[in-house]
C-alpha distance (Angstrom), angle and dihedral (degrees) to the residues before:
residue distance angle dihedral
S1 . . .
D2 3.84 . .
C3 3.84 122.7 .
F4 3.76 129.6 -158.8
A5 3.77 120.3 -167.0
L6 3.81 111.1 -130.9
P7 3.89 117.6 -141.4
D8 3.78 120.1 -115.3
A9 3.83 102.9 -87.6
E10 3.83 131.8 161.1
V11 3.85 114.7 -138.9
A12 3.69 118.2 -169.8
A13 3.81 118.8 -127.6
G14 3.72 111.4 -84.9
E15 3.88 92.7 18.0
T16 3.82 124.9 116.7
A17 3.84 122.4 -123.7
R18 3.82 117.0 -162.2
V19 3.73 130.2 -156.3
A20 3.76 110.7 -157.3
V21 3.96 124.5 -157.6
G22 3.88 87.5 -156.6
S23 3.78 133.4 28.0
G24 3.86 97.3 -51.5
S25 3.82 88.3 -130.0
G26 3.75 109.6 165.4
L27 3.81 95.8 16.2
E28 3.77 126.8 111.3
G29 3.81 123.3 -138.8
V30 3.83 96.9 22.3
I31 3.73 111.3 167.1
A32 3.84 98.8 171.8
T33 3.81 134.2 24.6
G34 3.81 131.3 -168.0
A35 3.80 91.9 35.6
T36 3.76 115.0 -178.9
L37 3.69 103.4 -150.4
G38 3.81 99.7 153.6
E39 3.83 121.6 -120.0
L40 3.71 112.4 -20.6
R41 3.79 104.2 -164.7
P42 3.82 116.6 -162.1
S43 3.83 91.1 -141.6
D44 3.88 100.6 48.4
G45 3.79 139.8 5.2
E46 3.79 149.4 93.5
I47 3.79 137.3 -122.4
A48 3.81 130.4 -166.9
I49 3.77 141.1 -177.6
F50 3.86 120.3 -141.1
G51 3.75 125.8 -164.1
S52 3.87 90.9 -148.4
Q53 3.83 140.1 4.5
A54 3.69 94.0 -87.0
Y55 3.75 93.9 109.1
D56 3.82 93.9 173.8
D57 3.83 97.2 52.7
P58 3.77 115.5 94.3
K59 3.82 90.2 -153.2
A60 3.84 88.6 63.3
L61 3.81 93.7 53.9
L62 3.77 107.9 95.2
L63 3.79 104.4 167.6
Y64 3.81 133.7 14.5
L65 3.85 137.0 179.3
Q66 3.77 131.5 172.0
W67 3.75 129.5 -177.8
G68 3.77 137.3 -174.6
S69 3.90 112.2 15.8
T70 3.67 128.5 8.0
P71 3.06 146.4 -98.2
H72 3.74 111.6 37.0
D73 3.78 130.5 177.9
L74 3.83 96.0 -83.1
T75 3.85 97.4 34.7
S76 3.81 97.7 102.4
L77 3.86 92.7 44.6
A78 3.83 89.4 51.6
V79 3.81 89.1 50.4
E80 3.75 91.4 50.1
A81 3.80 89.7 48.2
G82 3.75 90.0 54.6
L83 3.78 91.6 -118.7
W84 3.86 98.8 109.2
F85 3.88 138.6 33.9
E86 3.71 115.1 -128.2
T87 3.91 110.8 -104.6
S88 3.80 89.2 17.0
Y89 3.89 123.4 129.5
A90 3.71 140.1 163.6
P91 3.90 116.0 -108.1
T92 3.76 118.4 -103.7
S93 3.72 147.0 156.0
E94 3.79 130.7 -140.0
N95 3.76 87.8 -117.1
A96 3.83 94.9 48.3
T97 3.77 117.3 131.7
R98 3.77 101.3 -178.7
L99 3.73 135.5 22.8
Y100 3.79 118.1 -162.8
R101 3.75 144.9 161.3
V102 3.78 122.5 -118.4
E103 3.89 104.0 -136.9
E104 3.86 96.8 -154.2
S105 3.85 95.6 53.1
G106 3.90 101.4 21.9
L107 3.78 89.5 -130.4
W108 3.80 124.2 143.4
L109 3.71 113.4 -132.7
F110 3.74 133.8 175.8
E111 3.84 134.5 -151.1
E112 3.87 127.0 -139.1
């Protein structure tokens, strides 16, 4: 799996921080650009944020999301960390261009 070191950034509660794989042009709240996150396939994948380089420690795992099939490389660690339910995944489509969460309902949706 590929890792990208995030810069030190302070994000206020309720605000959004974005990590851009490109220039971030036109996006608000960008804290990092040129992120090398590996291949992010619309149909299947996972992404995580760790608070340290202890990539096998569930206490270091801060955020996790997987979409498409399950399990992925970090699924069991995310379950152990209490951030994910075994056999869960976010909905997607092989033509999806964006996966997002609707705050009001808590549902994960995708755009094609």
